[in-house]
MIROPA-501580 format. One record per residue (C-alpha): residue number from 1; x, y, z. Coordinates in Angstrom, 1 decimal. Layout:
<pts>
{fivo = NUM; x = X; y = Y; z = Z};
...
</pts>
This chain:
<pts>
{fivo = 1; x = -21.3; y = -39.6; z = -13.2};
{fivo = 2; x = -20.3; y = -40.6; z = -9.6};
{fivo = 3; x = -21.6; y = -38.7; z = -6.6};
{fivo = 4; x = -18.6; y = -37.5; z = -4.7};
{fivo = 5; x = -18.8; y = -37.9; z = -0.9};
{fivo = 6; x = -16.7; y = -36.6; z = 1.9};
{fivo = 7; x = -16.7; y = -38.2; z = 5.4};
{fivo = 8; x = -16.4; y = -36.1; z = 8.6};
{fivo = 9; x = -15.0; y = -38.3; z = 11.3};
{fivo = 10; x = -12.5; y = -41.1; z = 10.8};
{fivo = 11; x = -13.6; y = -43.2; z = 13.8};
{fivo = 12; x = -15.5; y = -46.5; z = 13.8};
{fivo = 13; x = -18.6; y = -44.9; z = 12.3};
{fivo = 14; x = -16.7; y = -43.1; z = 9.6};
{fivo = 15; x = -15.0; y = -46.3; z = 8.4};
{fivo = 16; x = -18.1; y = -48.4; z = 8.5};
{fivo = 17; x = -20.2; y = -46.0; z = 6.6};
{fivo = 18; x = -17.5; y = -45.3; z = 4.0};
{fivo = 19; x = -17.3; y = -49.1; z = 3.4};
{fivo = 20; x = -21.0; y = -49.2; z = 2.8};
{fivo = 21; x = -21.0; y = -46.2; z = 0.4};
{fivo = 22; x = -18.0; y = -47.6; z = -1.6};
{fivo = 23; x = -20.3; y = -50.5; z = -2.5};
{fivo = 24; x = -22.4; y = -48.3; z = -4.7};
{fivo = 25; x = -21.1; y = -48.0; z = -8.2};
{fivo = 26; x = -22.3; y = -44.3; z = -8.5};
{fivo = 27; x = -20.5; y = -43.2; z = -5.3};
{fivo = 28; x = -16.9; y = -42.1; z = -4.8};
{fivo = 29; x = -15.3; y = -41.4; z = -1.5};
{fivo = 30; x = -13.1; y = -38.4; z = -2.2};
{fivo = 31; x = -12.4; y = -36.7; z = 1.1};
{fivo = 32; x = -12.1; y = -37.0; z = 4.8};
{fivo = 33; x = -12.1; y = -34.4; z = 7.6};
{fivo = 34; x = -10.7; y = -35.6; z = 10.9};
{fivo = 35; x = -8.6; y = -33.6; z = 13.5};
{fivo = 36; x = -6.8; y = -36.7; z = 14.7};
{fivo = 37; x = -3.9; y = -37.1; z = 12.2};
{fivo = 38; x = -3.2; y = -40.8; z = 12.6};
{fivo = 39; x = -6.9; y = -41.6; z = 12.2};
{fivo = 40; x = -7.1; y = -39.3; z = 9.2};
{fivo = 41; x = -4.1; y = -40.8; z = 7.6};
{fivo = 42; x = -5.4; y = -44.3; z = 8.1};
{fivo = 43; x = -8.7; y = -43.4; z = 6.5};
{fivo = 44; x = -6.9; y = -41.8; z = 3.6};
{fivo = 45; x = -4.8; y = -44.9; z = 3.0};
{fivo = 46; x = -7.8; y = -47.2; z = 3.3};
{fivo = 47; x = -10.1; y = -45.3; z = 0.8};
{fivo = 48; x = -7.5; y = -43.5; z = -1.3};
{fivo = 49; x = -9.2; y = -40.1; z = -0.9};
{fivo = 50; x = -8.0; y = -37.1; z = -2.7};
{fivo = 51; x = -8.4; y = -34.7; z = 0.2};
{fivo = 52; x = -7.6; y = -35.4; z = 3.8};
{fivo = 53; x = -7.9; y = -32.4; z = 6.2};
{fivo = 54; x = -8.5; y = -31.6; z = 9.8};
{fivo = 55; x = -11.3; y = -29.1; z = 9.4};
{fivo = 56; x = -14.8; y = -30.0; z = 7.9};
{fivo = 57; x = -15.1; y = -26.5; z = 6.4};
{fivo = 58; x = -12.5; y = -27.5; z = 3.8};
{fivo = 59; x = -14.9; y = -30.2; z = 2.6};
{fivo = 60; x = -17.8; y = -27.7; z = 2.7};
{fivo = 61; x = -16.2; y = -25.3; z = 0.3};
{fivo = 62; x = -14.5; y = -27.9; z = -2.0};
{fivo = 63; x = -16.1; y = -28.0; z = -5.4};
{fivo = 64; x = -15.4; y = -31.7; z = -6.0};
{fivo = 65; x = -17.5; y = -32.7; z = -2.9};
{fivo = 66; x = -21.2; y = -33.2; z = -3.6};
{fivo = 67; x = -22.3; y = -34.6; z = -0.2};
{fivo = 68; x = -20.9; y = -34.9; z = 3.3};
{fivo = 69; x = -21.5; y = -37.8; z = 5.7};
{fivo = 70; x = -21.3; y = -36.6; z = 9.3};
{fivo = 71; x = -19.8; y = -39.4; z = 11.4};
{fivo = 72; x = -18.3; y = -37.3; z = 14.2};
{fivo = 73; x = -19.5; y = -37.2; z = 17.9};
{fivo = 74; x = -23.1; y = -36.0; z = 18.4};
{fivo = 75; x = -22.2; y = -32.6; z = 19.9};
{fivo = 76; x = -20.6; y = -31.6; z = 16.6};
{fivo = 77; x = -23.3; y = -32.7; z = 14.3};
{fivo = 78; x = -25.3; y = -29.5; z = 14.0};
{fivo = 79; x = -22.4; y = -27.1; z = 13.4};
{fivo = 80; x = -20.9; y = -29.4; z = 10.7};
{fivo = 81; x = -24.2; y = -30.0; z = 9.0};
{fivo = 82; x = -25.2; y = -26.3; z = 8.9};
{fivo = 83; x = -21.8; y = -25.3; z = 7.5};
{fivo = 84; x = -22.1; y = -27.9; z = 4.8};
{fivo = 85; x = -25.7; y = -27.1; z = 3.9};
{fivo = 86; x = -24.9; y = -23.4; z = 3.7};
{fivo = 87; x = -22.3; y = -24.3; z = 1.1};
{fivo = 88; x = -24.8; y = -26.3; z = -0.9};
{fivo = 89; x = -23.6; y = -29.8; z = 0.1};
{fivo = 90; x = -26.0; y = -32.6; z = 0.8};
{fivo = 91; x = -25.6; y = -33.9; z = 4.3};
{fivo = 92; x = -26.2; y = -37.4; z = 5.8};
{fivo = 93; x = -25.9; y = -37.3; z = 9.6};
{fivo = 94; x = -25.5; y = -40.2; z = 11.9};
{fivo = 95; x = -28.1; y = -40.4; z = 14.7};
{fivo = 96; x = -28.8; y = -38.5; z = 16.9};
{fivo = 97; x = -29.1; y = -35.6; z = 14.5};
{fivo = 98; x = -28.2; y = -33.2; z = 17.4};
{fivo = 99; x = -28.1; y = -32.9; z = 21.2};
{fivo = 100; x = -30.8; y = -30.2; z = 21.6};
{fivo = 101; x = -34.0; y = -29.3; z = 19.9};
{fivo = 102; x = -32.6; y = -25.8; z = 19.1};
{fivo = 103; x = -29.8; y = -27.4; z = 17.1};
{fivo = 104; x = -32.1; y = -29.8; z = 15.3};
{fivo = 105; x = -34.4; y = -27.0; z = 14.3};
{fivo = 106; x = -31.4; y = -24.9; z = 13.1};
{fivo = 107; x = -30.3; y = -27.8; z = 11.0};
{fivo = 108; x = -33.7; y = -28.2; z = 9.3};
{fivo = 109; x = -33.9; y = -24.4; z = 8.7};
{fivo = 110; x = -30.5; y = -24.6; z = 7.1};
{fivo = 111; x = -31.6; y = -27.4; z = 4.8};
{fivo = 112; x = -34.8; y = -25.5; z = 3.9};
{fivo = 113; x = -32.7; y = -22.4; z = 3.0};
{fivo = 114; x = -30.2; y = -24.5; z = 1.0};
{fivo = 115; x = -30.2; y = -26.1; z = -2.5};
{fivo = 116; x = -29.1; y = -29.3; z = -0.8};
{fivo = 117; x = -30.9; y = -31.8; z = 1.4};
{fivo = 118; x = -30.4; y = -33.1; z = 5.0};
{fivo = 119; x = -30.7; y = -36.8; z = 5.8};
{fivo = 120; x = -30.5; y = -38.5; z = 9.1};
{fivo = 121; x = -29.5; y = -42.2; z = 9.3};
{fivo = 122; x = -32.4; y = -43.9; z = 11.0};
{fivo = 123; x = -32.4; y = -47.3; z = 9.4};
{fivo = 124; x = -35.3; y = -49.0; z = 11.3};
{fivo = 125; x = -38.1; y = -47.9; z = 8.9};
{fivo = 126; x = -36.1; y = -49.4; z = 6.1};
{fivo = 127; x = -36.0; y = -52.8; z = 7.6};
{fivo = 128; x = -38.5; y = -55.1; z = 5.8};
{fivo = 129; x = -39.3; y = -56.8; z = 9.2};
{fivo = 130; x = -40.5; y = -53.5; z = 10.6};
{fivo = 131; x = -42.3; y = -52.6; z = 7.3};
{fivo = 132; x = -44.1; y = -56.0; z = 7.5};
{fivo = 133; x = -45.0; y = -55.3; z = 11.2};
{fivo = 134; x = -46.5; y = -52.0; z = 10.2};
{fivo = 135; x = -48.5; y = -53.7; z = 7.4};
{fivo = 136; x = -49.8; y = -56.4; z = 9.8};
{fivo = 137; x = -50.9; y = -53.6; z = 12.2};
{fivo = 138; x = -52.6; y = -51.7; z = 9.5};
{fivo = 139; x = -54.3; y = -54.8; z = 8.2};
{fivo = 140; x = -55.9; y = -55.4; z = 11.6};
{fivo = 141; x = -54.1; y = -58.7; z = 12.1};
{fivo = 142; x = -53.7; y = -58.0; z = 15.9};
{fivo = 143; x = -56.6; y = -55.7; z = 16.5};
{fivo = 144; x = -56.0; y = -52.4; z = 18.2};
{fivo = 145; x = -52.3; y = -52.1; z = 19.1};
{fivo = 146; x = -51.9; y = -50.9; z = 22.7};
{fivo = 147; x = -48.4; y = -51.9; z = 23.9};
{fivo = 148; x = -44.9; y = -52.0; z = 22.5};
{fivo = 149; x = -41.9; y = -53.5; z = 24.2};
{fivo = 150; x = -38.3; y = -53.0; z = 23.0};
{fivo = 151; x = -35.1; y = -54.5; z = 24.5};
{fivo = 152; x = -31.8; y = -53.3; z = 23.2};
{fivo = 153; x = -28.7; y = -55.1; z = 24.6};
{fivo = 154; x = -25.1; y = -54.2; z = 24.0};
{fivo = 155; x = -21.7; y = -55.0; z = 25.5};
{fivo = 156; x = -19.9; y = -51.6; z = 25.1};
{fivo = 157; x = -18.3; y = -51.5; z = 28.6};
{fivo = 158; x = -14.8; y = -50.9; z = 27.3};
{fivo = 159; x = -15.7; y = -47.6; z = 25.6};
{fivo = 160; x = -18.1; y = -46.6; z = 28.4};
{fivo = 161; x = -15.4; y = -47.3; z = 31.0};
{fivo = 162; x = -12.7; y = -45.4; z = 29.0};
{fivo = 163; x = -12.2; y = -42.0; z = 30.6};
{fivo = 164; x = -10.6; y = -40.7; z = 27.5};
{fivo = 165; x = -13.2; y = -41.9; z = 25.0};
{fivo = 166; x = -16.0; y = -39.4; z = 24.1};
{fivo = 167; x = -18.7; y = -42.1; z = 24.0};
{fivo = 168; x = -21.1; y = -41.8; z = 26.9};
{fivo = 169; x = -20.0; y = -38.3; z = 27.9};
{fivo = 170; x = -22.5; y = -35.4; z = 28.3};
{fivo = 171; x = -20.2; y = -32.8; z = 26.9};
{fivo = 172; x = -19.4; y = -34.6; z = 23.6};
{fivo = 173; x = -21.7; y = -37.6; z = 23.3};
{fivo = 174; x = -24.8; y = -35.8; z = 24.5};
{fivo = 175; x = -25.5; y = -38.6; z = 27.0};
{fivo = 176; x = -25.0; y = -42.4; z = 27.2};
{fivo = 177; x = -26.7; y = -45.4; z = 25.7};
{fivo = 178; x = -30.1; y = -43.7; z = 25.4};
{fivo = 179; x = -28.9; y = -41.0; z = 23.0};
{fivo = 180; x = -26.8; y = -43.5; z = 21.1};
{fivo = 181; x = -29.6; y = -46.0; z = 20.4};
{fivo = 182; x = -32.8; y = -44.2; z = 21.4};
{fivo = 183; x = -33.5; y = -42.1; z = 18.3};
{fivo = 184; x = -33.9; y = -45.1; z = 16.0};
{fivo = 185; x = -36.1; y = -47.0; z = 18.5};
{fivo = 186; x = -38.3; y = -43.9; z = 19.2};
{fivo = 187; x = -38.7; y = -43.4; z = 15.5};
{fivo = 188; x = -39.8; y = -46.9; z = 14.7};
{fivo = 189; x = -42.2; y = -46.9; z = 17.7};
{fivo = 190; x = -43.8; y = -43.6; z = 16.4};
{fivo = 191; x = -44.0; y = -45.4; z = 13.0};
{fivo = 192; x = -46.2; y = -48.0; z = 14.6};
{fivo = 193; x = -48.1; y = -46.0; z = 17.2};
{fivo = 194; x = -48.1; y = -42.4; z = 16.2};
{fivo = 195; x = -46.9; y = -39.3; z = 18.1};
{fivo = 196; x = -45.6; y = -39.6; z = 21.6};
{fivo = 197; x = -47.5; y = -37.4; z = 24.2};
{fivo = 198; x = -45.5; y = -38.0; z = 27.4};
{fivo = 199; x = -42.4; y = -39.8; z = 28.7};
{fivo = 200; x = -41.3; y = -41.3; z = 32.0};
{fivo = 201; x = -37.7; y = -42.5; z = 32.3};
{fivo = 202; x = -35.0; y = -43.8; z = 34.6};
{fivo = 203; x = -31.4; y = -43.4; z = 33.3};
{fivo = 204; x = -28.8; y = -45.0; z = 35.6};
{fivo = 205; x = -25.1; y = -45.8; z = 36.0};
{fivo = 206; x = -24.7; y = -49.4; z = 37.2};
{fivo = 207; x = -21.5; y = -50.7; z = 35.6};
{fivo = 208; x = -19.3; y = -47.8; z = 34.7};
{fivo = 209; x = -16.8; y = -45.9; z = 36.8};
{fivo = 210; x = -15.7; y = -42.7; z = 35.0};
{fivo = 211; x = -17.5; y = -39.7; z = 36.5};
{fivo = 212; x = -17.6; y = -37.9; z = 33.1};
{fivo = 213; x = -19.9; y = -40.6; z = 31.7};
{fivo = 214; x = -23.7; y = -40.6; z = 31.6};
{fivo = 215; x = -26.0; y = -43.6; z = 31.8};
{fivo = 216; x = -25.1; y = -47.2; z = 30.9};
{fivo = 217; x = -28.7; y = -48.4; z = 31.2};
{fivo = 218; x = -32.2; y = -46.9; z = 31.0};
{fivo = 219; x = -35.9; y = -47.8; z = 31.0};
{fivo = 220; x = -38.2; y = -45.4; z = 29.2};
{fivo = 221; x = -42.0; y = -45.4; z = 29.2};
{fivo = 222; x = -43.8; y = -43.8; z = 26.3};
{fivo = 223; x = -47.4; y = -42.6; z = 26.2};
{fivo = 224; x = -48.8; y = -42.0; z = 22.7};
{fivo = 225; x = -51.6; y = -39.7; z = 21.7};
{fivo = 226; x = -53.5; y = -42.6; z = 20.2};
{fivo = 227; x = -54.1; y = -44.4; z = 23.5};
{fivo = 228; x = -51.1; y = -46.7; z = 23.5};
{fivo = 229; x = -48.0; y = -47.2; z = 25.5};
{fivo = 230; x = -44.5; y = -48.6; z = 25.1};
{fivo = 231; x = -41.5; y = -49.5; z = 27.2};
{fivo = 232; x = -37.9; y = -49.3; z = 26.0};
{fivo = 233; x = -35.1; y = -51.0; z = 27.9};
{fivo = 234; x = -31.5; y = -50.3; z = 26.8};
{fivo = 235; x = -28.2; y = -51.3; z = 28.3};
{fivo = 236; x = -24.6; y = -51.0; z = 27.2};
{fivo = 237; x = -23.5; y = -53.2; z = 30.0};
{fivo = 238; x = -24.8; y = -56.6; z = 28.8};
{fivo = 239; x = -21.5; y = -58.5; z = 28.9};
{fivo = 240; x = -23.5; y = -61.7; z = 29.0};
{fivo = 241; x = -27.0; y = -62.5; z = 27.9};
{fivo = 242; x = -29.1; y = -65.7; z = 27.9};
{fivo = 243; x = -30.9; y = -64.4; z = 24.8};
{fivo = 244; x = -30.3; y = -64.9; z = 21.9};
{fivo = 245; x = -28.6; y = -68.3; z = 22.2};
{fivo = 246; x = -25.6; y = -67.0; z = 20.2};
{fivo = 247; x = -25.3; y = -63.6; z = 21.8};
{fivo = 248; x = -22.2; y = -61.9; z = 20.7};
{fivo = 249; x = -22.5; y = -58.5; z = 22.3};
{fivo = 250; x = -25.5; y = -56.9; z = 20.5};
{fivo = 251; x = -29.2; y = -57.9; z = 20.3};
{fivo = 252; x = -32.6; y = -56.3; z = 19.9};
{fivo = 253; x = -36.1; y = -57.5; z = 20.3};
{fivo = 254; x = -39.5; y = -55.8; z = 19.5};
{fivo = 255; x = -42.9; y = -56.9; z = 20.6};
{fivo = 256; x = -46.3; y = -55.3; z = 19.7};
{fivo = 257; x = -49.4; y = -56.4; z = 21.5};
{fivo = 258; x = -52.9; y = -55.8; z = 20.2};
{fivo = 259; x = -56.4; y = -56.7; z = 21.5};
{fivo = 260; x = -56.6; y = -59.6; z = 19.0};
{fivo = 261; x = -53.0; y = -60.8; z = 18.7};
{fivo = 262; x = -49.3; y = -59.9; z = 18.9};
{fivo = 263; x = -46.2; y = -59.5; z = 16.8};
{fivo = 264; x = -42.6; y = -60.3; z = 17.7};
{fivo = 265; x = -39.5; y = -59.3; z = 15.8};
{fivo = 266; x = -36.0; y = -60.3; z = 16.8};
{fivo = 267; x = -32.7; y = -59.7; z = 15.0};
{fivo = 268; x = -31.4; y = -63.2; z = 15.6};
{fivo = 269; x = -33.8; y = -65.1; z = 13.5};
{fivo = 270; x = -34.7; y = -62.3; z = 11.0};
{fivo = 271; x = -38.4; y = -63.1; z = 10.9};
{fivo = 272; x = -41.7; y = -61.6; z = 11.9};
{fivo = 273; x = -43.8; y = -63.9; z = 14.2};
{fivo = 274; x = -47.5; y = -63.2; z = 14.3};
{fivo = 275; x = -49.8; y = -64.8; z = 16.9};
{fivo = 276; x = -53.6; y = -64.4; z = 16.7};
{fivo = 277; x = -56.7; y = -66.5; z = 16.6};
{fivo = 278; x = -55.5; y = -68.1; z = 13.4};
{fivo = 279; x = -52.5; y = -69.5; z = 15.2};
{fivo = 280; x = -48.8; y = -68.8; z = 15.0};
{fivo = 281; x = -47.4; y = -67.5; z = 11.7};
{fivo = 282; x = -43.7; y = -67.1; z = 11.0};
{fivo = 283; x = -42.8; y = -64.8; z = 8.2};
{fivo = 284; x = -39.1; y = -65.1; z = 7.2};
{fivo = 285; x = -37.4; y = -61.9; z = 6.2};
{fivo = 286; x = -36.5; y = -63.1; z = 2.7};
{fivo = 287; x = -40.2; y = -63.8; z = 2.0};
{fivo = 288; x = -41.4; y = -60.3; z = 2.9};
{fivo = 289; x = -42.7; y = -58.3; z = -0.1};
{fivo = 290; x = -42.7; y = -54.5; z = 0.2};
{fivo = 291; x = -43.1; y = -51.5; z = -2.1};
{fivo = 292; x = -41.1; y = -49.3; z = 0.2};
{fivo = 293; x = -37.4; y = -48.6; z = 0.0};
{fivo = 294; x = -35.3; y = -51.1; z = 2.1};
{fivo = 295; x = -31.8; y = -49.7; z = 1.5};
{fivo = 296; x = -31.5; y = -46.5; z = 3.5};
{fivo = 297; x = -28.3; y = -45.2; z = 1.8};
{fivo = 298; x = -29.6; y = -46.0; z = -1.7};
{fivo = 299; x = -32.8; y = -44.1; z = -0.8};
{fivo = 300; x = -30.8; y = -41.1; z = 0.4};
{fivo = 301; x = -28.5; y = -41.2; z = -2.7};
{fivo = 302; x = -31.5; y = -41.4; z = -5.1};
{fivo = 303; x = -33.2; y = -38.5; z = -3.2};
{fivo = 304; x = -30.1; y = -36.4; z = -3.8};
{fivo = 305; x = -30.0; y = -37.3; z = -7.5};
{fivo = 306; x = -33.8; y = -37.0; z = -8.1};
{fivo = 307; x = -34.5; y = -34.1; z = -5.7};
{fivo = 308; x = -37.2; y = -36.0; z = -3.9};
{fivo = 309; x = -38.0; y = -36.7; z = -0.2};
{fivo = 310; x = -36.7; y = -39.9; z = 1.3};
{fivo = 311; x = -38.7; y = -42.4; z = 3.3};
{fivo = 312; x = -37.2; y = -41.1; z = 6.6};
{fivo = 313; x = -36.9; y = -37.3; z = 6.8};
{fivo = 314; x = -35.0; y = -35.0; z = 9.1};
{fivo = 315; x = -38.3; y = -34.1; z = 10.7};
{fivo = 316; x = -38.8; y = -37.7; z = 11.7};
{fivo = 317; x = -35.4; y = -37.5; z = 13.3};
{fivo = 318; x = -36.3; y = -34.3; z = 15.1};
{fivo = 319; x = -39.4; y = -35.9; z = 16.5};
{fivo = 320; x = -37.4; y = -38.9; z = 17.7};
{fivo = 321; x = -34.8; y = -36.6; z = 19.3};
{fivo = 322; x = -37.7; y = -34.8; z = 21.2};
{fivo = 323; x = -38.6; y = -38.1; z = 22.8};
{fivo = 324; x = -35.0; y = -38.8; z = 23.9};
{fivo = 325; x = -34.6; y = -35.3; z = 25.4};
{fivo = 326; x = -37.9; y = -35.7; z = 27.2};
{fivo = 327; x = -36.7; y = -39.0; z = 28.6};
{fivo = 328; x = -33.5; y = -37.3; z = 30.0};
{fivo = 329; x = -35.5; y = -34.5; z = 31.5};
{fivo = 330; x = -37.9; y = -37.0; z = 33.1};
{fivo = 331; x = -35.0; y = -39.0; z = 34.6};
{fivo = 332; x = -33.3; y = -35.9; z = 35.9};
{fivo = 333; x = -36.4; y = -34.3; z = 37.4};
{fivo = 334; x = -37.9; y = -37.7; z = 38.5};
{fivo = 335; x = -41.3; y = -37.0; z = 37.0};
{fivo = 336; x = -43.4; y = -37.6; z = 33.9};
{fivo = 337; x = -42.6; y = -35.1; z = 31.1};
{fivo = 338; x = -44.9; y = -34.1; z = 28.3};
{fivo = 339; x = -43.2; y = -33.7; z = 24.9};
{fivo = 340; x = -44.8; y = -30.2; z = 24.5};
{fivo = 341; x = -42.7; y = -29.0; z = 27.4};
{fivo = 342; x = -39.6; y = -26.9; z = 26.8};
{fivo = 343; x = -36.7; y = -29.3; z = 26.3};
</pts>
């Protein structure tokens, strides 16, 4: 029997996630909620849904819908997720899960009080490259890990410079490039290094003009409880980049340094590169063996069907959001912020 899914939000994210879900034989896209009628109609034609409405609450109360995928702007995530959870619908939510810690906690409480589950789409822990990186760290291949470096490059200037697009706004988007990309990066760094203790950040506007938009670039420094540190650099204004060689508007690089070696992961060559006293070792992605789930959506779907916990939980997402909100507070107040502070 197919799992019937409704999509909230018929924008770019809604379309891409619906295309992913329709690739599973036990999933059927049956509904869409989108206030913009042309976008809603286009989605309905594309996926042949049975129910196309403007209000997500119609999906929440419809008996044919088993789960709802929240692909709407970040400021709407918590209200939609809570409404659906209270009606017994499983919820998958795009990152960030919310735009405040209060909202995130209310979402988790709603899930705990519901017969349904809450999932947040943080795919980095499902990547075999990151799973192999964690295995190498745990196997002491690089000694004590003390430093992480992450570069996230994107050319999203058109949307950031569009006064009328919600992306990058404080009121609807919850911020700029940091809140868009930061949750996944913060989550995977906490996977490697443990809990973040303090954050120092600079979030800036270099390349965008609309005054209703937040940062297009940021640098975030993380201090971990386990005596390690990391730096995250994100920009949505990388129109051109000398790396990778075939840069097409999006790239990410991760480096982990330990006392006895280092690890580099880049999304251009899809390999883990280990350097230590044994020399240089290149581990291609297809050769990585792992017992962990590597398909995020399949893991979520199986968790719904089996009533089990997924690899990445909503609490992981809340911990990642705490880091992002601490970074914004640090940038605004121009000081180091501890994650135990009120955010």
